[in-house]
PLY file of the C-alpha trace (Angstrom):
ply
format ascii 1.0
element vertex 171
property float x
property float y
property float z
element edge 170
property int vertex1
property int vertex2
end_header
-154.72 12.78 -69.01
-154.29 9.66 -66.94
-156.57 6.67 -66.77
-157.08 4.51 -63.73
-157.52 0.78 -64.29
-158.85 -1.77 -61.86
-158.51 -5.44 -62.69
-160.63 -7.68 -60.58
-161.07 -11.39 -60.74
-162.96 -13.32 -58.14
-162.81 -16.57 -59.97
-160.37 -19.39 -59.56
-158.45 -19.69 -62.79
-157.87 -23.36 -63.39
-157.02 -24.89 -66.70
-157.11 -28.57 -67.52
-155.18 -28.70 -70.77
-153.53 -31.89 -71.99
-149.77 -31.55 -72.45
-149.96 -27.88 -71.52
-147.50 -26.09 -69.33
-148.29 -23.09 -67.21
-145.27 -21.64 -65.41
-146.10 -19.29 -62.56
-144.11 -16.61 -60.76
-145.74 -15.75 -57.44
-142.78 -13.78 -56.10
-143.22 -10.93 -58.60
-144.34 -7.64 -57.07
-147.61 -6.04 -58.17
-145.66 -3.13 -59.66
-143.47 -5.47 -61.71
-146.58 -7.43 -62.78
-147.88 -4.28 -64.43
-144.68 -2.60 -65.61
-142.76 -5.69 -66.79
-145.53 -8.05 -67.87
-148.83 -6.31 -68.61
-148.04 -3.06 -70.40
-145.99 -2.56 -73.51
-143.80 0.31 -74.58
-144.99 3.89 -74.73
-147.03 3.73 -71.52
-146.19 5.49 -68.28
-147.48 3.60 -65.22
-147.83 4.99 -61.69
-149.69 4.27 -58.45
-149.79 0.47 -58.67
-151.72 -1.02 -55.75
-152.83 -4.55 -55.00
-155.53 -5.68 -52.59
-155.95 -9.38 -51.86
-154.05 -12.39 -50.62
-150.45 -12.55 -51.87
-151.05 -16.14 -53.08
-153.84 -14.85 -55.33
-151.55 -12.98 -57.74
-148.61 -13.62 -60.02
-147.39 -13.73 -63.57
-147.46 -16.67 -65.95
-145.88 -18.07 -69.07
-148.02 -20.48 -71.07
-146.52 -23.01 -73.49
-148.60 -25.31 -75.65
-151.97 -24.17 -74.22
-155.23 -22.96 -75.67
-155.27 -19.77 -73.57
-154.55 -17.53 -76.54
-151.84 -15.79 -74.49
-148.21 -16.78 -74.04
-147.67 -14.68 -70.92
-149.45 -12.31 -68.61
-150.61 -11.68 -65.09
-152.90 -13.94 -63.12
-155.33 -12.90 -60.40
-157.50 -15.33 -58.51
-159.94 -15.62 -55.65
-157.73 -18.48 -54.45
-154.18 -19.76 -54.77
-152.84 -19.10 -58.29
-150.59 -22.14 -57.93
-153.73 -24.24 -58.41
-154.24 -22.73 -61.86
-152.06 -25.46 -63.32
-154.94 -27.88 -62.70
-156.29 -30.35 -63.20
-159.78 -29.20 -62.25
-161.03 -32.65 -61.33
-162.50 -32.18 -57.86
-164.57 -29.64 -56.00
-161.93 -29.04 -53.34
-159.35 -27.51 -55.67
-160.02 -23.90 -54.75
-158.67 -22.08 -51.71
-160.80 -19.76 -49.60
-159.20 -16.96 -47.58
-162.31 -15.50 -45.95
-161.39 -12.00 -47.08
-163.62 -9.28 -48.43
-165.08 -8.92 -51.87
-164.97 -5.72 -53.91
-167.80 -3.18 -53.96
-167.73 -2.60 -57.73
-168.08 -6.33 -58.34
-170.77 -6.65 -55.71
-172.73 -4.08 -57.72
-172.56 -6.44 -60.71
-173.91 -9.45 -58.82
-176.31 -7.71 -56.41
-177.92 -8.95 -54.17
-175.08 -11.47 -53.83
-171.77 -10.42 -52.30
-168.35 -11.58 -53.38
-165.40 -12.65 -51.29
-161.66 -13.18 -51.67
-161.28 -10.45 -54.29
-157.93 -9.88 -55.98
-157.73 -6.26 -57.14
-154.88 -4.57 -58.97
-155.16 -0.88 -59.77
-152.86 1.51 -61.55
-152.78 4.82 -63.35
-151.34 5.02 -66.83
-150.70 7.57 -69.54
-150.69 6.16 -73.09
-148.74 7.87 -75.85
-151.22 6.87 -78.56
-154.97 7.16 -79.06
-155.68 3.44 -78.62
-155.54 1.24 -75.53
-156.05 -2.51 -75.82
-155.99 -5.28 -73.22
-156.25 -8.99 -73.92
-157.55 -11.21 -71.14
-158.85 -14.69 -70.42
-161.44 -15.35 -67.72
-161.58 -18.85 -66.31
-163.59 -20.48 -63.57
-162.98 -23.38 -61.24
-166.75 -23.56 -60.74
-167.44 -25.71 -63.75
-168.86 -28.28 -63.86
-169.40 -28.87 -60.13
-171.32 -25.74 -59.19
-173.36 -24.83 -62.27
-176.77 -23.68 -61.06
-175.80 -24.12 -57.39
-175.94 -20.46 -56.36
-172.24 -19.65 -56.75
-171.21 -16.81 -59.00
-167.79 -16.01 -60.44
-167.44 -12.42 -61.47
-164.84 -10.39 -63.33
-164.64 -6.66 -63.85
-162.35 -4.40 -65.80
-163.06 -0.88 -64.61
-161.67 2.25 -66.21
-161.77 5.87 -65.04
-160.45 8.84 -66.97
-161.15 11.07 -69.92
-163.66 9.73 -72.42
-162.55 10.62 -75.98
-166.21 11.21 -76.87
-166.47 13.81 -74.09
-166.81 13.77 -70.34
-165.15 11.19 -68.14
-165.35 7.49 -67.47
-165.87 6.72 -63.79
-165.38 3.02 -63.01
-166.80 2.09 -66.41
-166.86 -1.70 -66.81
0 1
1 2
2 3
3 4
4 5
5 6
6 7
7 8
8 9
9 10
10 11
11 12
12 13
13 14
14 15
15 16
16 17
17 18
18 19
19 20
20 21
21 22
22 23
23 24
24 25
25 26
26 27
27 28
28 29
29 30
30 31
31 32
32 33
33 34
34 35
35 36
36 37
37 38
38 39
39 40
40 41
41 42
42 43
43 44
44 45
45 46
46 47
47 48
48 49
49 50
50 51
51 52
52 53
53 54
54 55
55 56
56 57
57 58
58 59
59 60
60 61
61 62
62 63
63 64
64 65
65 66
66 67
67 68
68 69
69 70
70 71
71 72
72 73
73 74
74 75
75 76
76 77
77 78
78 79
79 80
80 81
81 82
82 83
83 84
84 85
85 86
86 87
87 88
88 89
89 90
90 91
91 92
92 93
93 94
94 95
95 96
96 97
97 98
98 99
99 100
100 101
101 102
102 103
103 104
104 105
105 106
106 107
107 108
108 109
109 110
110 111
111 112
112 113
113 114
114 115
115 116
116 117
117 118
118 119
119 120
120 121
121 122
122 123
123 124
124 125
125 126
126 127
127 128
128 129
129 130
130 131
131 132
132 133
133 134
134 135
135 136
136 137
137 138
138 139
139 140
140 141
141 142
142 143
143 144
144 145
145 146
146 147
147 148
148 149
149 150
150 151
151 152
152 153
153 154
154 155
155 156
156 157
157 158
158 159
159 160
160 161
161 162
162 163
163 164
164 165
165 166
166 167
167 168
168 169
169 170
């Protein structure tokens, strides 16, 4: 009765919010990101894995922002330290030249992604409801609108479907 979750963000998360404060922790381990920040009580988490550049992951605390979240994890196709902004030039992102992620490539075919940040874990909930809150942001705007660049995000789940059968990388 376990579910496997894959979080994938290949978008630079940059926020340009007046008087906002985003505090980042890039030294947190992927396991602690999930167990201490993402999930609440009553959930057993195992098999946490992370694929991507170590600068592309972390946790955050947000004070006086319009994110709708006060804390969470942050994944990026670039350096999460740039998420503080401002997003006022087209050189703000960081490219690592690493691979994309096949499940995301399926979403944007025939394009291929790069610099994917992927966190996966198995979990067993103790209730019949699972809920995740997330914010997707892009450093692309406004510089690259219509210029052939694509940011993509996927939230893939595998495990037992309550309606019968199984989910297999269901986005």
